[in-house]
C-alpha positions, 0 to 999 in steps of 0.5 A: 500500500502506498504511504500516506502523506502524513506518514511521509511528512512525519518521518524526518522530524522523528529522526532529528529528535532521536539524534538530539536525544543520543547526543544529550545522553553521551555527555553525562556518561563520559563525566560519570566515567571519569568520576568513577576513576578519580576515587580509586586514584585518590585512595591509591595516592593516599595509601602510597603516602601513608606507606612511604611515611610509615616506611621512612619513619618506622625505625624512629617510631619503633626505636622511640618506644618506651617499652621494647618487647621481644619473644626471641628470648631464652634462659641462658646459663653456664653450660660446661662440658667436662672432658678428660685431660688424660687417657685411661679406663673409667673406674667409677662414675659417682653421679646420676643423670641430672643430679644436683652437685656441689663444688668439689664433688667427685664426678668421674674417676679413672684408674690411676695405676699407670700414673702412680707408677710414673709418679714413683719413677719421677720421685726416684729420678729426683732422688737420684738427681739430688744424690748426684748434686750431693756427690758433686758437693763432696767431690768439690770439698775433696778437691778443696782439701787436695788444693790445700794440700798442694798449696802446703806442699808449695809452701814446704818446697819454698821453705826447703829452697830457702834452707838449701840456699842458706846451707849452700851459701854457708858451705860455699863460704867454708869451701872457699876458705878451705881452697885458700887454705889448701893453696896456702899450705901447698905454697908453704910446703914447697918452701918447706915451711909446713909439714906434709900432714898439714897439706894433706889435712887442708886437701881433705878439708877442701874435698869434704867441703866440696862434697858438702857444697855439691850435696847442698846444691843437690838439695836446692835443686830437689827443693825447686823440683818439689816446688814445681811439682807442687805448683803443677799439682795445685793447678791440676786440682784447681782444674778438677774443681772447675770441672766439678763446678761446671758439672754442678750447673749441669746437675742442677739443670737436670735436677730441675728437669726431674722436678718438672717431670715429677710435677707433671706426674703429680698433675696427671694423677690429679687429672684422673679425677674430675670434680664439679667446678661449682654448685649446679646440676650435671647432665646426662652421663656419657661414660660408664665404668670400664670404658676407655677414654682419650684426652678431650673426650666429654664425660658429662656436662655441668650446668651452673646455678647462675641463670640469666635471660638473653633477649635478641632485640632487633637493631631498630629497638635498641635506640634507647636501650642501655645498661641498667634499664628495668625489664619484665620477663614472662617465662613460658614455664611459669605462665601469668607470672612476671619476673623483674630483671635488669639489663646488664650487658649489650653484645658488642656485635650482632648475633650473625657476627658470632656465627660459625660462618659470618655472612659476607655481603660483598660476595653477591646480591644484597638483601637487607635483613634486620639484624638482632643484638643479644641483650643480657638481662639479669634476674633480681630474684637470684633464688628464683633464677636457680630454678630455671633451666637454660633454653626455655622461652621467655617474653622480655620487655625492657622499659627504656628511661627517657 
């Protein structure tokens, strides 16, 4: 059917109105879309600002707190592994596992037969060395007597020399006079002024005095020989004494060495018994009677009565913490009970520096990790501290004084 004029004429205005409606609807939707993005963007910016502020000031806020708290804390005590210094067979273990002991109590005992034999041998060598020194002293005294005898022989020989010289000079004077008398008698006999008998007497007297002079001269030579012999004997005795004196130094050194060996043997005897170093509790026994132990082998552990708390605070928490600050301790073994304490020491380095293999951040990529510093806290109630066991967990709170 052909369209009516009215219908044909009304088609154009309808299309125009539809176009206007669509235009007016597009503009509000675009603005609403931007409004939907604005709120999340503002929230994200605000969150970033808060995050940056917290990140930049977190350490200052944390370090500035009056109370610093950590649950990385434990009870600590002096745990001493008792070991053997010498080898031997265990003869007796005088304590049970986890037994309380007092200072000086005998814990473990080794058989000491070998060490007692070594001690007896060392005593014998010391006695022999002392006897050697005494014998050397007697020898030196004997040498002093021999030297004195040789010096007396020198004096005697000198006196004999003086006497022989005096006798020789006296005989020489008589001999000189007798020769003169003989020559005079022989001259008179030639002139027939004396008798033959007088001449013979003068000759005999001169011969007798000549023999006496030769005898006195021989006595003088003998005395000089004795003097030389006595001087040589004295020098020989002096040299012998010098040898003995040098031996005395050697004997004294050997004696001191023997005394040192005796001291070592005595100390080794003491090492066959292991005593408690103080009041405390022993751990589990690690040896039994009849067992052969070697030097350095651990036989039992000893825990002293003194206990303290080691709290490992983050480095950012120690801004105001110092020695003397009070602390509150909550021990897991005693729930609901608050123990008072006091900071007595702060470690000179972080715990990682005391590790067997300290970290070396220069060897590769670096990731910052907050370090922890050990803080030693002493308990005010020392009697309560003796009841604690090393290793139990503690929550420590330190109140800084600002």
